[in-house]
N, CA, C and O of each residue as an XYZ file, in Angstrom:
428
protein
N     -49.024    -55.603     12.237
C     -48.965    -56.620     11.183
C     -49.234    -56.965     10.354
O     -50.458    -57.061     10.271
N     -48.438    -57.433      9.083
C     -49.079    -57.312      8.094
C     -48.822    -59.271      8.145
O     -48.151    -59.925      8.945
N     -49.593    -59.707      7.047
C     -49.517    -61.550      6.201
C     -48.495    -62.473      6.398
O     -48.491    -63.667      6.700
N     -47.180    -61.227      6.033
C     -46.042    -62.563      6.144
C     -45.541    -62.463      7.158
O     -44.731    -63.299      7.559
N     -46.031    -60.997      8.110
C     -44.833    -61.186      8.942
C     -45.758    -62.289     10.284
O     -45.175    -62.848     11.214
N     -47.377    -62.359      9.998
C     -47.975    -63.170     10.569
C     -47.043    -64.693     10.643
O     -46.467    -65.249     11.578
N     -47.206    -65.029      9.247
C     -46.808    -65.657      8.903
C     -45.364    -66.575      9.344
O     -45.103    -67.756      9.576
N     -44.718    -65.430      9.310
C     -43.490    -66.091      9.226
C     -43.061    -66.180     11.147
O     -42.143    -66.815     11.666
N     -43.910    -65.465     11.695
C     -43.479    -65.531     13.221
C     -43.916    -66.938     13.826
O     -43.368    -67.458     14.798
N     -45.448    -67.717     12.798
C     -46.011    -68.835     12.747
C     -45.537    -69.728     12.384
O     -45.540    -70.727     13.104
N     -44.748    -69.759     10.744
C     -43.810    -70.709     10.905
C     -42.669    -70.839     11.762
O     -42.375    -71.955     12.190
N     -41.790    -69.524     12.152
C     -40.837    -69.833     12.849
C     -41.061    -70.559     14.319
O     -40.381    -71.575     14.458
N     -41.926    -70.192     15.465
C     -42.408    -70.876     15.981
C     -42.741    -71.931     16.106
O     -42.906    -72.290     17.271
N     -42.996    -72.912     15.041
C     -44.084    -74.356     14.416
C     -41.827    -74.647     14.438
O     -41.132    -75.260     15.248
N     -41.553    -74.094     13.536
C     -40.208    -74.863     13.211
C     -39.253    -75.109     14.615
O     -38.393    -75.988     14.561
N     -39.438    -74.252     15.968
C     -38.709    -74.243     16.547
C     -38.973    -75.014     17.709
O     -38.405    -74.803     18.780
N     -40.044    -76.139     17.478
C     -40.375    -76.898     18.290
C     -39.511    -78.111     18.268
O     -39.366    -78.682     17.187
N     -38.869    -78.611     19.424
C     -38.105    -79.460     19.609
C     -39.115    -80.897     19.526
O     -38.792    -81.932     18.943
N     -40.023    -80.733     20.046
C     -40.994    -82.189     20.262
C     -41.260    -82.488     18.926
O     -41.218    -83.703     18.731
N     -41.475    -81.940     18.102
C     -42.024    -81.276     16.211
C     -41.163    -82.919     15.186
O     -39.973    -82.913     14.870
N     -41.972    -83.919     14.919
C     -41.507    -84.431     14.210
C     -41.719    -84.348     12.707
O     -40.920    -84.653     11.822
N     -42.914    -83.892     12.599
C     -43.520    -83.132     11.023
C     -44.264    -81.870     10.972
O     -44.889    -81.655     12.010
N     -44.391    -80.857      9.945
C     -45.432    -80.905      9.881
C     -46.320    -80.468      8.038
O     -45.895    -80.398      6.885
N     -47.205    -80.345      8.472
C     -47.702    -80.368      6.667
C     -48.662    -79.518      6.950
O     -49.819    -79.890      7.146
N     -48.095    -77.672      7.028
C     -49.421    -76.679      7.157
C     -49.262    -75.750      5.334
O     -48.184    -75.708      4.742
N     -50.070    -75.359      4.981
C     -50.185    -74.145      4.216
C     -50.761    -73.203      4.548
O     -51.021    -73.045      5.741
N     -51.149    -72.263      3.575
C     -51.936    -71.137      3.619
C     -52.070    -70.518      2.091
O     -51.434    -70.680      1.050
N     -53.417    -69.588      2.545
C     -53.669    -69.216      0.721
C     -54.211    -67.609      1.618
O     -55.016    -67.375      2.520
N     -53.573    -67.039      1.053
C     -53.906    -65.659      1.207
C     -54.566    -65.236      0.607
O     -54.278    -65.392     -0.579
N     -56.141    -64.264      0.931
C     -57.245    -63.834      0.212
C     -57.442    -62.647      0.475
O     -58.025    -62.150      1.439
N     -56.644    -61.885     -0.935
C     -56.931    -60.684     -0.862
C     -57.999    -59.969     -0.892
O     -59.008    -60.457     -1.401
N     -58.026    -58.526     -0.302
C     -56.540    -57.580      0.289
C     -56.158    -58.206      1.814
O     -54.990    -58.590      1.755
N     -56.495    -58.349      2.609
C     -56.507    -58.890      3.842
C     -56.862    -60.048      5.020
O     -56.896    -60.380      6.204
N     -57.025    -60.262      4.028
C     -56.821    -61.980      5.194
C     -56.103    -63.060      4.436
O     -55.437    -62.960      3.406
N     -56.425    -64.270      5.278
C     -55.639    -65.764      5.023
C     -55.974    -66.539      6.280
O     -56.151    -66.434      7.494
N     -55.949    -67.583      5.010
C     -56.688    -68.618      5.749
C     -54.746    -70.365      5.962
O     -53.827    -70.722      5.224
N     -55.239    -70.745      7.378
C     -53.766    -71.472      8.082
C     -54.129    -73.245      8.138
O     -54.099    -73.859      9.204
N     -54.350    -73.679      7.266
C     -54.810    -75.122      8.029
C     -53.403    -76.105      8.176
O     -52.463    -75.711      7.486
N     -53.200    -77.119      8.850
C     -52.318    -77.858      8.637
C     -52.272    -79.471      9.702
O     -53.319    -79.784     10.269
N     -51.292    -80.174      9.839
C     -51.088    -80.996     10.957
C     -49.750    -80.824     10.920
O     -49.016    -80.690      9.941
N     -49.347    -80.849     12.745
C     -48.105    -80.762     12.997
C     -47.867    -82.730     13.777
O     -48.688    -82.945     14.669
N     -47.099    -83.699     13.540
C     -47.058    -84.174     14.400
C     -45.866    -84.046     14.856
O     -44.965    -83.676     14.104
N     -45.597    -84.382     16.417
C     -45.400    -84.705     16.953
C     -44.879    -86.032     17.676
O     -45.678    -86.927     17.952
N     -42.776    -86.196     18.139
C     -42.119    -87.359     18.454
C     -42.763    -88.219     18.880
O     -42.499    -89.391     18.610
N     -43.939    -87.816     19.780
C     -44.843    -88.911     21.040
C     -45.626    -89.727     20.061
O     -45.875    -90.926     20.186
N     -46.141    -88.622     18.651
C     -46.781    -89.922     17.642
C     -48.329    -88.838     17.588
O     -49.310    -89.164     16.919
N     -48.265    -87.530     18.436
C     -49.616    -87.223     18.800
C     -49.937    -86.340     17.614
O     -48.999    -86.443     16.823
N     -50.737    -85.628     17.215
C     -50.932    -84.601     16.809
C     -51.624    -83.457     16.767
O     -52.575    -83.562     17.542
N     -51.603    -82.244     16.150
C     -51.960    -81.219     16.291
C     -52.641    -80.706     15.021
O     -51.854    -80.415     14.121
N     -54.443    -80.468     14.660
C     -54.342    -80.061     13.514
C     -55.281    -78.805     13.626
O     -56.321    -78.594     14.251
N     -54.617    -78.162     12.898
C     -54.828    -76.244     13.338
C     -55.534    -76.066     11.793
O     -55.207    -76.575     10.721
N     -56.584    -75.178     12.118
C     -57.453    -74.234     11.132
C     -57.362    -72.728     11.678
O     -57.546    -72.773     12.894
N     -57.174    -71.563     11.296
C     -57.370    -70.069     11.315
C     -57.766    -69.748     10.359
O     -57.242    -70.247      9.363
N     -58.460    -69.133     10.242
C     -59.036    -67.606      9.065
C     -58.449    -66.706      9.404
O     -58.437    -66.696     10.635
N     -57.785    -65.682      8.889
C     -57.258    -64.086      9.689
C     -57.949    -63.078      9.046
O     -58.782    -63.225      8.151
N     -57.527    -61.947      9.595
C     -58.107    -61.054      8.975
C     -57.475    -59.924      9.347
O     -57.376    -59.826     10.570
N     -56.781    -58.596      8.417
C     -54.914    -58.568      8.993
C     -56.037    -57.131      8.459
O     -56.611    -56.945      7.386
N     -56.000    -56.017     10.178
C     -56.358    -54.806      9.541
C     -55.972    -53.844     10.557
O     -55.989    -54.108     11.760
N     -55.557    -52.507      9.969
C     -54.350    -51.319     10.935
C     -53.733    -52.506     11.239
O     -54.538    -53.015     12.019
N     -52.720    -53.352     11.107
C     -51.500    -53.526     11.211
C     -51.980    -54.678     12.885
O     -51.126    -55.054     13.687
N     -53.112    -54.917     12.973
C     -53.363    -55.972     13.888
C     -54.347    -57.032     13.497
O     -55.251    -56.912     12.671
N     -54.007    -58.205     14.289
C     -54.615    -59.406     13.692
C     -56.001    -59.795     13.848
O     -56.426    -58.949     14.634
N     -56.933    -60.556     13.572
C     -58.242    -60.661     14.157
C     -57.630    -62.466     13.689
O     -56.941    -62.816     12.731
N     -58.182    -63.220     14.722
C     -58.090    -64.292     14.452
C     -60.299    -64.425     13.850
O     -61.000    -64.356     14.860
N     -60.424    -64.447     13.653
C     -61.505    -64.577     13.270
C     -62.530    -65.743     13.220
O     -63.673    -65.325     13.408
N     -62.462    -66.951     13.041
C     -62.098    -68.661     13.396
C     -61.193    -69.328     12.830
O     -60.663    -69.207     11.725
N     -60.954    -70.522     14.211
C     -59.723    -71.296     14.577
C     -60.458    -72.104     15.069
O     -61.566    -72.041     15.603
N     -59.435    -73.246     14.749
C     -60.004    -74.881     15.808
C     -58.825    -75.595     15.470
O     -58.339    -75.892     14.379
N     -58.299    -75.910     17.201
C     -57.072    -77.098     17.263
C     -57.427    -78.109     18.239
O     -57.851    -78.116     19.395
N     -57.175    -78.773     17.553
C     -57.984    -80.175     17.885
C     -56.170    -81.115     17.737
O     -55.216    -80.944     16.978
N     -56.423    -82.040     18.841
C     -55.106    -82.585     19.741
C     -55.877    -83.797     19.432
O     -57.067    -84.110     19.472
N     -53.784    -84.877     18.820
C     -55.134    -85.895     18.964
C     -54.117    -87.055     19.633
O     -52.900    -86.870     19.661
N     -54.698    -88.177     20.127
C     -53.423    -89.220     20.401
C     -53.065    -90.034     19.402
O     -53.625    -90.278     18.333
N     -51.841    -90.516     19.976
C     -51.802    -91.514     18.222
C     -52.377    -92.415     17.564
O     -51.916    -93.058     16.621
N     -54.082    -92.536     18.363
C     -54.332    -93.983     18.197
C     -55.473    -92.973     17.776
O     -56.509    -93.567     18.073
N     -55.872    -91.521     17.135
C     -56.508    -90.952     16.964
C     -57.361    -90.978     17.845
O     -58.342    -91.665     17.561
N     -57.369    -90.473     18.852
C     -58.674    -90.192     20.244
C     -58.384    -88.497     20.483
O     -57.297    -87.948     20.303
N     -59.280    -88.025     20.803
C     -59.603    -86.041     21.112
C     -58.861    -86.204     22.520
O     -59.296    -86.781     23.517
N     -57.824    -85.656     22.382
C     -57.530    -85.426     23.813
C     -57.633    -83.710     24.002
O     -57.339    -83.348     25.142
N     -57.871    -83.008     23.395
C     -58.630    -81.728     23.735
C     -59.190    -81.117     22.347
O     -59.096    -81.824     21.343
N     -59.890    -79.557     22.229
C     -59.950    -79.254     21.191
C     -60.699    -78.087     21.408
O     -61.824    -78.078     21.908
N     -59.723    -76.556     20.818
C     -60.148    -75.262     21.495
C     -60.608    -74.718     20.763
O     -59.626    -74.220     20.212
N     -61.515    -74.337     20.200
C     -62.322    -73.763     18.961
C     -63.352    -72.674     19.314
O     -63.662    -72.658     20.505
N     -64.125    -71.486     18.288
C     -64.593    -70.665     18.775
C     -66.091    -70.176     17.876
O     -66.737    -69.180     17.551
N     -66.068    -72.065     17.740
C     -67.316    -72.082     16.882
C     -69.276    -71.555     17.467
O     -69.559    -71.966     18.592
N     -69.895    -71.112     17.062
C     -71.113    -71.233     17.573
C     -71.651    -72.179     17.963
O     -72.521    -72.723     17.283
N     -71.188    -72.754     19.472
C     -71.872    -74.026     19.778
C     -73.111    -73.601     21.236
O     -72.974    -73.074     22.340
N     -73.946    -74.012     20.682
C     -75.259    -73.497     21.982
C     -74.638    -74.130     23.298
O     -74.668    -73.672     24.440
N     -74.227    -74.976     22.963
C     -73.627    -75.636     24.463
C     -73.135    -74.998     24.856
O     -73.442    -74.848     26.039
N     -72.092    -74.142     24.386
C     -70.684    -73.787     25.263
C     -71.485    -71.572     25.714
O     -70.656    -70.806     26.204
N     -72.359    -71.240     25.554
C     -72.825    -70.586     25.330
C     -72.169    -69.608     26.821
O     -71.508    -68.572     26.749
N     -72.586    -70.300     28.035
C     -72.405    -70.281     28.981
C     -71.259    -70.546     30.104
O     -71.291    -70.619     31.332
N     -69.965    -70.683     28.874
C     -68.944    -70.279     29.114
C     -68.435    -69.454     28.961
O     -68.685    -68.951     27.866
N     -67.000    -68.392     30.160
C     -66.983    -67.340     30.764
C     -65.728    -66.631     28.609
O     -65.614    -65.590     27.962
N     -65.303    -67.805     28.532
C     -64.537    -67.471     27.125
C     -65.602    -67.304     25.636
O     -65.331    -66.918     24.499
N     -66.696    -67.715     26.166
C     -68.137    -68.316     24.724
C     -67.786    -66.728     23.521
O     -68.435    -65.698     23.707
N     -66.854    -66.799     22.530
C     -67.710    -68.093     21.583
C     -66.214    -69.254     21.852
O     -66.427    -70.441     21.603
N     -65.012    -68.920     22.266
C     -63.851    -69.424     22.279
C     -63.762    -70.539     23.193
O     -63.624    -70.204     24.369
N     -63.805    -71.764     22.959
C     -63.956    -72.663     24.517
C     -63.480    -73.990     24.301
O     -62.675    -74.009     23.370
N     -63.755    -75.522     25.010
C     -61.982    -76.336     25.185
C     -63.534    -77.094     24.970
O     -64.658    -76.601     25.063
N     -63.041    -78.689     24.601
C     -63.939    -79.865     24.246
C     -61.993    -80.660     24.603
O     -60.808    -80.477     24.326
N     -63.151    -81.780     25.571
C     -62.109    -82.943     26.050
C     -63.363    -84.042     25.508
O     -64.374    -83.954     24.812
N     -62.669    -85.075     26.242
C     -62.963    -85.971     25.548
C     -65.037    -86.132     26.567
O     -66.176    -86.455     26.230
N     -64.339    -85.667     27.799
C     -65.761    -85.925     28.669
C     -66.206    -84.341     28.748
O     -67.226    -84.117     29.399
N     -65.683    -83.474     28.279
C     -66.595    -82.151     29.112
C     -66.036    -81.526     28.339
O     -65.074    -82.005     27.738
N     -66.696    -79.617     28.011
C     -66.203    -78.872     27.834
C     -65.791    -77.113     28.360
O     -66.762    -76.400     28.613
N     -64.967    -76.755     28.441
C     -65.074    -75.699     29.416
C     -64.670    -74.588     28.096
O     -64.594    -73.378     28.309
């Protein structure tokens, strides 16, 4: 998969969401084979999804090296966050380094 194909698929899925109120997403190509996506999607109920992905494209495959998805309530409270940060507290999670945070627990 090429960078442009991934971005087309990404933006198509965002645009097809019937609960989307607005989106402000940007991307930056980092030649020769990487990209960074960041932005905020606002849903009709006022919640927001903050997105960041750092991608590398090799041999028609996409490798997401770094990601973070923060889903916030209307009043900016964390509902959940998925990320793959090197969090020492998450080392025992079976999906490490990928893990989920909620306001009370990490799984």
